[in-house]
DRENNU-619246 format. One line per field, with one value per residue (C-alpha): x, y, z; residue number from 1. Coordinates in steps of 0.5 Angstrom, whole numbers, plus 500, padded with zeros to 3 digits. Example, Ala and Ser with C-alpha at 12.3 -4.5 7.8 and 13.67 -1.06 7.14 Angstrom:
BEGIN
east: 525	527
north: 491	498
up: 516	514
k: 1	2
end
This chain:
BEGIN
east: 765	761	753	748	742	735	730	725	727	725	718	712	705	699	692	687	681	674	671	664	663	665	660	654	656	655	649	646	648	644	638	638	639	633	629	631	629	623	620	624	626	621	615	619	621	613	611	616	614	607	608	605	609	610	609	611	605	608	609	601	595	590	583	576	569	565	557	554	553	557	558	560	563	569	574	576	579	574	576	572	568	563	556	553	558	553	556	553	552	550	543	544	549	553	558	560	562	564	563	567	574	576	576	571	566	559	552	546	543	549	550	556	556	552	551	550	545	542	539	535	533	531	526	523	521	518	514	512	510	506	502	500	497	493	491	488	485	481	479	476	473	469	467	465	461	457	455	453	449	445	444	441	437	434	432	429	425	422	421	417	413	411	409	404	401	400	397	392	390	389	384	381	380	377	371	370	369	364	360	361	364	370	372	375	381	382	382	387	392	391	393	399	401	401	405	410	411	412	417	421	421	423	429	431	432	436	440	442	443	448	451	452	455	460	462	463	468	472	473	475	480	483	484	487	492	493	495	499	503	503	507	512	513	514	519	523	523	525	531	533	533	537	542	545	548	546	549	545	549	553	560	566	567	571	575	572	572	572	576	573	569	569	564	560	555	548	549	557	560	562	564	563	560	563	558	563	557	556	561	561	566	567	569	571	568	571	566	566	561	557	551	551	550	544	542	542	547	551	558	563	568	575	577	583	583	575	569	563	557	555	550	551	547	549	551	553	549	555	562	568	575	573	570	563	563	559	558	558	555	556	550	554	553	557	564	570	577	575	579	577	580	582	583	579	578	571	568	561	557	553	550	549	547	545	547	552	558	564	572	577	579	586	590	587	581	586	588	584	579	576	573	578	580	585	582	586	584	589	596	593	591	585	583	576	571	568	563	565	560	560	567	568	574	576	571	569	562	562	556	557	563	565	561	562	568	572	580	582	588	587	594	597	596	600	606	601	602	595	596	590	593	599	602	603	609	607
north: 755	761	761	765	767	767	773	770	776	781	778	782	779	783	782	780	785	783	787	789	787	780	780	783	777	772	774	775	767	765	769	766	759	760	762	756	751	754	754	748	744	744	743	737	734	735	731	726	725	724	720	725	725	731	731	737	740	739	732	731	732	736	736	740	736	739	738	737	732	726	721	714	711	707	707	701	700	698	695	698	693	695	694	691	685	680	673	670	663	658	657	650	645	646	650	657	663	669	676	680	680	681	689	691	696	694	697	694	689	688	681	678	670	665	658	653	647	642	638	645	647	640	639	646	644	638	641	647	641	638	645	645	638	640	646	641	636	642	645	638	637	643	641	634	638	642	636	632	638	638	630	632	637	632	627	633	635	628	627	633	631	624	628	632	627	623	629	630	622	623	629	625	619	623	626	619	617	622	620	612	611	608	602	603	599	604	610	607	605	612	614	610	612	619	618	614	620	625	620	619	627	628	622	626	632	630	625	632	636	630	630	637	637	632	635	642	638	635	642	644	639	640	647	646	641	647	652	647	646	653	655	649	652	659	657	653	659	663	658	658	666	666	662	669	672	679	684	686	692	698	697	692	685	681	675	670	663	659	658	660	654	650	645	648	645	648	653	654	661	664	671	677	684	690	696	702	707	704	703	699	698	691	692	687	689	687	682	687	692	686	687	695	695	696	697	704	706	713	712	717	715	719	719	724	728	729	726	723	720	713	708	701	696	689	685	678	674	670	671	669	669	674	679	680	682	688	693	700	704	711	716	720	716	721	720	719	716	710	704	696	694	701	701	707	709	708	711	708	712	708	713	720	723	731	734	729	730	728	728	727	720	718	713	715	710	704	706	703	700	707	707	713	719	725	732	738	742	748	745	738	732	728	721	721	715	716	712	712	710	710	711	713	715	721	722	718	719	721	718	720	723	729	735	740	745	740	739	732	729	724	722	716	716	709	714	716	709	709	716	719	726	728	735	738	742	749
up: 983	982	982	977	981	977	976	981	985	980	979	981	983	980	983	978	977	975	969	969	962	964	969	965	960	965	968	961	959	966	964	957	960	964	958	954	960	961	954	951	956	961	956	953	959	961	955	956	963	961	955	950	943	939	931	926	923	916	916	917	912	915	912	914	915	910	908	902	896	897	891	892	886	884	878	874	867	861	854	848	844	838	841	835	832	830	828	821	821	815	815	812	810	803	800	802	797	800	796	801	804	811	813	807	809	808	809	812	807	803	800	804	802	798	801	795	798	793	799	801	794	792	799	797	790	793	798	793	788	794	795	788	789	795	791	786	791	794	788	786	792	791	784	787	793	787	784	790	792	785	786	793	791	786	791	795	789	788	795	795	789	792	798	794	790	797	800	794	794	801	800	794	799	804	799	797	804	805	799	801	794	797	801	808	806	800	805	810	804	802	809	809	803	806	812	808	803	809	812	806	805	812	811	805	808	814	809	805	811	814	807	807	814	812	805	809	814	808	805	812	812	805	807	813	810	804	810	813	807	805	812	810	804	806	811	806	802	807	808	801	801	807	803	801	807	808	813	818	820	817	819	817	816	821	820	815	819	813	807	800	797	803	805	812	816	818	824	823	824	817	819	824	822	826	827	828	830	837	842	849	855	857	865	870	877	883	887	893	889	886	891	890	882	878	871	869	873	871	869	867	862	861	854	852	858	857	861	857	860	860	863	866	861	863	869	869	873	875	879	875	878	884	878	875	868	866	860	859	853	851	851	846	839	835	838	834	835	839	837	838	845	847	854	858	865	867	874	876	881	886	890	891	898	899	906	908	912	909	909	903	903	906	910	917	915	915	922	928	923	921	928	931	928	931	931	932	938	938	939	940	936	940	939	937	936	929	925	918	912	905	901	894	890	894	900	906	909	916	920	927	932	927	926	920	921	925	923	922	921	914	913	916	924	926	928	934	937	939	944	946	945	941	941	934	933	929
k: 1	2	3	4	5	6	7	8	9	10	11	12	13	14	15	16	17	18	19	20	21	22	23	24	25	26	27	28	29	30	31	32	33	34	35	36	37	38	39	40	41	42	43	44	45	46	47	48	49	50	51	52	53	54	55	56	57	58	59	60	61	62	63	64	65	66	67	68	69	70	71	72	73	74	75	76	77	78	79	80	81	82	83	84	85	86	87	88	89	90	91	92	93	94	95	96	97	98	99	100	101	102	103	104	105	106	107	108	109	110	111	112	113	114	115	116	117	118	119	120	121	122	123	124	125	126	127	128	129	130	131	132	133	134	135	136	137	138	139	140	141	142	143	144	145	146	147	148	149	150	151	152	153	154	155	156	157	158	159	160	161	162	163	164	165	166	167	168	169	170	171	172	173	174	175	176	177	178	179	180	181	182	183	184	185	186	187	188	189	190	191	192	193	194	195	196	197	198	199	200	201	202	203	204	205	206	207	208	209	210	211	212	213	214	215	216	217	218	219	220	221	222	223	224	225	226	227	228	229	230	231	232	233	234	235	236	237	238	239	240	241	242	243	244	245	246	247	248	249	250	251	252	253	254	255	256	257	258	259	260	261	262	263	264	265	266	267	268	269	270	271	272	273	274	275	276	277	278	279	280	281	282	283	284	285	286	287	288	289	290	291	292	293	294	295	296	297	298	299	300	301	302	303	304	305	306	307	308	309	310	311	312	313	314	315	316	317	318	319	320	321	322	323	324	325	326	327	328	329	330	331	332	333	334	335	336	337	338	339	340	341	342	343	344	345	346	347	348	349	350	351	352	353	354	355	356	357	358	359	360	361	362	363	364	365	366	367	368	369	370	371	372	373	374	375	376	377	378	379	380	381	382	383	384	385	386	387	388	389	390	391	392	393	394	395	396	397	398	399	400	401	402	403	404	405	406	407	408	409	410	411	412	413	414	415	416	417	418	419	420	421	422	423	424	425	426
end
């Protein structure tokens, strides 16, 4: 058997040599690892060990505390309605005859409908006849007074003549008594006759005065009855004239409430006239703002990307389904292009304060019930107690805890999990 030998006896072991380049690379790697550990790992470990979280700056919304004019307001949707849209009613029971159609343009004072009311016209004619009758009675009473005055003047004249005759007879009796040519009985009779004539004269004067007073009272009574009847006739004439329904404004006719020639009752609605020259906004205001509202408050209305001034002119005294009804009137009555029931955004200005610190409104006011805010101090955000005031659509008032120039996180701070400080990564 023949053995074949391997090549192990021919191999030569070569001693491994360390290159200088390899050594340099190793040392550089160690240095880089130390730098990374110092600047990255060590701070992260320190933050982790102290419980401090870190948030990237680009995930936060930062705002600066400013000082100036603060406007407290709120916004809502309003529905355009005509400011004047009177409903016309039937003044009496009768039959209606419309002179216009729904949608017709009308001017102020134009006849819109007629009410045929035979009952009202008959009553007017009766009261007019009574008025004429009372006038006749008054004139007759005045004539009777004149006749009575003549009779009373005659009575006064007769009494005056009798008095003068008695006075002459008394003077004659006195002269005769001096000459002793008349008896005492005749003298006393003449004296009694004079007294009686005086009494009769005074009685006639008083009777005439009383009669004239009574006549004056009767005349006044007749005159009052006549005036009362005049008032009644004037009112009935107004009602008869009102049977022709006229437009109180210039505008267009709305829907007709009754069919042509139908019978209507007194005070039944007939039609509506819409004045398109003056508009209002009907708004539903949340109950939470009800106590802050007042008539005359300034408003801003957005129409076709433009702002128009308005005024709060009406506030409902009652709350319905959590809202209060109000009306806003345009200050500019020359606006065109508005449509009935059009929806517009309305901003109501509740309050304006000068020299007031404020921040833009953000989610931070919902965190911690608005009692804390995170203020930037270098690379840290520090939890700071604050006191917030009024809030508007875009701003929130700062009462205390912050000063002008402070940089505050106004975005949602719930992610900080109530930490006392948070590191902000640039």
